Wavefront OBJ file of the C-alpha trace (Angstrom):
o trace
v 0.000 0.000 0.000
v 1.283 3.439 -0.960
v 1.187 6.066 1.791
v 2.548 9.512 1.035
v 4.120 11.756 3.655
v 4.832 15.385 2.802
v 7.420 17.616 4.441
v 6.601 21.272 3.895
v 7.776 24.700 5.032
v 4.612 26.002 6.673
v 3.667 24.887 10.169
v 0.973 22.201 10.268
v -1.399 21.110 12.989
v -1.850 17.520 14.043
v -0.368 15.210 16.624
v 3.167 14.604 17.855
v 4.575 11.116 18.468
v 7.196 9.650 20.797
v 10.167 7.934 19.158
v 13.567 6.678 20.264
v 14.911 10.045 19.062
v 12.483 12.216 21.011
v 9.132 13.765 20.201
v 8.287 14.276 16.535
v 7.006 17.454 14.923
v 3.244 17.832 14.547
v 1.925 15.479 11.879
v -1.447 16.187 10.280
v -3.579 13.655 8.435
v -5.065 15.247 5.320
v -7.563 13.845 2.855
v -6.238 14.807 -0.576
v -8.140 13.495 -3.580
v -9.611 10.708 -1.472
v -6.256 9.530 -0.095
v -4.845 10.074 3.371
v -1.606 12.059 3.241
v 0.638 12.696 6.257
v 1.809 16.319 6.353
v 4.333 17.964 8.647
v 6.817 20.807 8.898
v 10.291 20.301 10.421
v 9.702 22.685 13.370
v 12.417 22.159 16.020
v 12.146 18.386 16.364
v 15.076 16.052 15.753
v 14.858 15.087 12.053
v 15.365 11.445 13.025
v 12.240 11.620 15.195
v 10.183 13.161 12.374
v 11.145 10.569 9.785
v 10.889 7.661 12.240
v 7.374 8.749 13.233
v 6.294 9.029 9.597
v 7.676 5.572 8.867
v 5.923 4.124 11.932
v 2.662 5.662 10.690
v 3.035 3.681 7.476
v 4.637 6.193 5.101
v 6.209 4.578 2.041
v 7.159 7.876 0.372
v 8.426 11.233 1.647
v 7.994 14.239 -0.633
v 9.350 17.704 0.074
v 7.075 20.602 -0.976
v 8.902 23.866 -0.426
v 9.140 27.489 -1.516
v 12.631 27.911 -2.976
v 14.986 30.596 -4.220
v 16.173 30.744 -7.825
v 19.897 30.325 -8.478
v 19.500 29.993 -12.254
v 18.565 32.941 -14.501
v 16.225 30.559 -16.330
v 13.900 30.465 -13.326
v 11.374 33.139 -12.444
v 8.855 33.683 -9.671
v 6.005 31.149 -9.585
v 7.938 28.591 -11.653
v 7.529 24.991 -10.499
v 10.451 22.570 -10.471
v 10.869 18.862 -9.787
v 14.621 18.465 -9.091
v 16.507 15.375 -10.220
v 19.618 15.923 -8.077
v 20.754 17.848 -5.018
v 23.758 19.329 -3.243
v 23.852 19.112 0.551
v 25.403 22.296 1.899
v 24.326 21.721 5.512
v 26.474 20.782 8.465
v 26.156 19.778 12.095
v 22.904 17.802 11.801
v 21.882 14.204 12.507
v 22.457 12.598 9.113
v 22.124 8.877 9.836
v 20.360 6.297 11.973
v 23.576 4.277 12.028
v 25.912 6.576 13.958
v 26.920 3.686 16.206
v 28.227 1.937 13.099
v 30.260 4.903 11.801
v 27.415 5.946 9.526
v 25.084 4.224 7.131
v 25.472 3.783 3.408
v 22.616 4.421 1.019
v 23.031 4.560 -2.723
v 22.293 8.095 -3.991
v 22.030 7.308 -7.703
v 19.453 8.311 -8.679
v 19.041 11.020 -6.059
v 15.225 10.841 -6.166
v 12.611 8.196 -6.902
v 11.805 8.406 -10.593
v 8.192 7.253 -10.290
v 7.530 9.938 -7.679
v 9.156 12.585 -9.859
v 7.047 11.636 -12.869
v 3.878 11.667 -10.772
v 4.709 15.109 -9.351
v 5.529 16.383 -12.836
v 2.122 15.246 -14.090
v 0.526 16.959 -11.113
v 2.454 20.190 -11.690
v 1.380 20.228 -15.327
v -2.238 20.601 -14.198
v -1.510 24.033 -12.699
v 1.592 25.262 -14.555
v 2.131 25.439 -18.301
v 5.784 24.390 -18.263
v 7.089 23.061 -14.959
v 10.826 22.367 -14.943
v 11.277 18.607 -14.977
v 14.856 18.597 -13.699
v 17.357 20.699 -11.822
v 19.744 20.696 -8.870
v 18.367 21.601 -5.442
v 20.912 23.072 -3.007
v 20.086 22.619 0.668
v 21.431 25.188 3.126
v 20.918 25.519 6.870
v 17.336 25.260 8.095
v 18.024 28.082 10.574
v 18.598 30.863 8.029
v 18.436 31.835 4.372
v 21.565 31.842 2.257
v 23.561 35.064 1.837
v 23.905 36.716 -1.605
v 27.520 35.490 -1.773
v 26.426 31.938 -0.959
v 23.724 32.110 -3.626
v 26.347 33.172 -6.171
v 28.669 30.379 -5.031
v 26.040 27.645 -5.248
v 24.815 28.895 -8.606
v 28.356 28.627 -9.984
v 28.593 25.149 -8.447
v 25.674 23.986 -10.591
v 22.658 24.635 -8.371
v 19.360 25.783 -9.848
v 17.280 26.372 -6.704
v 18.070 26.746 -3.026
v 16.006 25.565 -0.065
v 16.368 24.634 3.588
v 14.577 21.410 4.402
v 15.682 18.538 2.156
v 18.607 17.519 4.343
v 18.728 15.529 6.473
v 15.083 14.398 6.399
v 15.023 12.950 2.898
v 18.403 11.243 3.287
v 17.225 9.742 6.591
v 14.055 8.554 4.861
v 16.144 6.655 2.342
v 17.839 4.787 5.169
v 14.360 3.627 6.203
v 13.651 2.528 2.604
v 11.188 5.299 1.871
v 11.004 6.726 -1.650
v 11.778 10.422 -1.832
v 11.213 13.334 -4.197
v 11.036 17.122 -4.081
v 8.702 19.730 -5.523
v 9.614 23.400 -5.405
v 7.896 26.644 -6.311
v 10.124 29.664 -6.867
v 9.110 32.576 -4.639
v 12.323 34.612 -4.486
v 15.768 35.127 -5.941
v 18.640 33.293 -4.298
v 20.151 35.432 -1.548
v 16.966 37.454 -1.143
v 13.992 37.148 1.221
v 10.603 35.936 0.056
v 7.257 34.594 1.164
v 6.346 30.923 1.498
v 3.284 29.665 -0.335
v 0.525 28.024 1.731
v 0.315 24.251 1.669
v -3.053 24.470 -0.079
v -1.276 25.466 -3.307
v 0.512 22.123 -3.375
v -2.616 20.057 -2.796
v -3.785 19.851 -6.466
v -0.329 18.666 -7.498
v -0.123 16.125 -4.693
v -3.647 14.897 -5.363
v -2.879 14.094 -8.991
v 0.485 12.551 -8.101
v -0.986 10.324 -5.372
v -3.702 9.095 -7.728
v -1.129 8.157 -10.365
v 1.016 6.209 -7.912
v -2.026 4.468 -6.433
v -3.090 3.314 -9.896
v 0.236 1.575 -10.556
l 1 2 3 4 5 6 7 8 9 10 11 12 13 14 15 16 17 18 19 20 21 22 23 24 25 26 27 28 29 30 31 32 33 34 35 36 37 38 39 40 41 42 43 44 45 46 47 48 49 50 51 52 53 54 55 56 57 58 59 60 61 62 63 64 65 66 67 68 69 70 71 72 73 74 75 76 77 78 79 80 81 82 83 84 85 86 87 88 89 90 91 92 93 94 95 96 97 98 99 100 101 102 103 104 105 106 107 108 109 110 111 112 113 114 115 116 117 118 119 120 121 122 123 124 125 126 127 128 129 130 131 132 133 134 135 136 137 138 139 140 141 142 143 144 145 146 147 148 149 150 151 152 153 154 155 156 157 158 159 160 161 162 163 164 165 166 167 168 169 170 171 172 173 174 175 176 177 178 179 180 181 182 183 184 185 186 187 188 189 190 191 192 193 194 195 196 197 198 199 200 201 202 203 204 205 206 207 208 209 210 211 212 213 214 215 216
């Protein structure tokens, strides 16, 4: 059975859960297109607790839906993008469930689940004329936005968009054999402030994507 969990950048209601890594963030159960979807924001909880709780609730997939900054001149405000690779620019977080074994090892090729990406692309095409079907997502610290100099650096390094919440949650999810993907909507230029879009704007995309995966 396919159960989708969504990590997003706007605070959600719902319930918290005890795990071996502490209390999880609030996790809401949403009915989207007739399917139950688990939705949460990172908040201040240990990422290991968030992902463990989602897995314990039956999640088979973890999708990131986030407002992102543009690093590429090809991207403009309100563009939608489904990245096919990422750069992890974070540091000092809990990156693995296997720290007592000197770290885990999870294959990162491909970086995202292809079936999830195709489903999200089909969903994005229902609300955007030409969503970008590939690109490199750069993840920076969840505690702050990138500086203009950092945006310039990551753009020259090959990044197309910059966000804050992919790492370490999606890499932890892969250790628990969950399938991961990311969906971004451009709301600002890299190195500049911007507003986050409400979760409701992602719901039509997620609804179509969930239906496609459920039909497989």
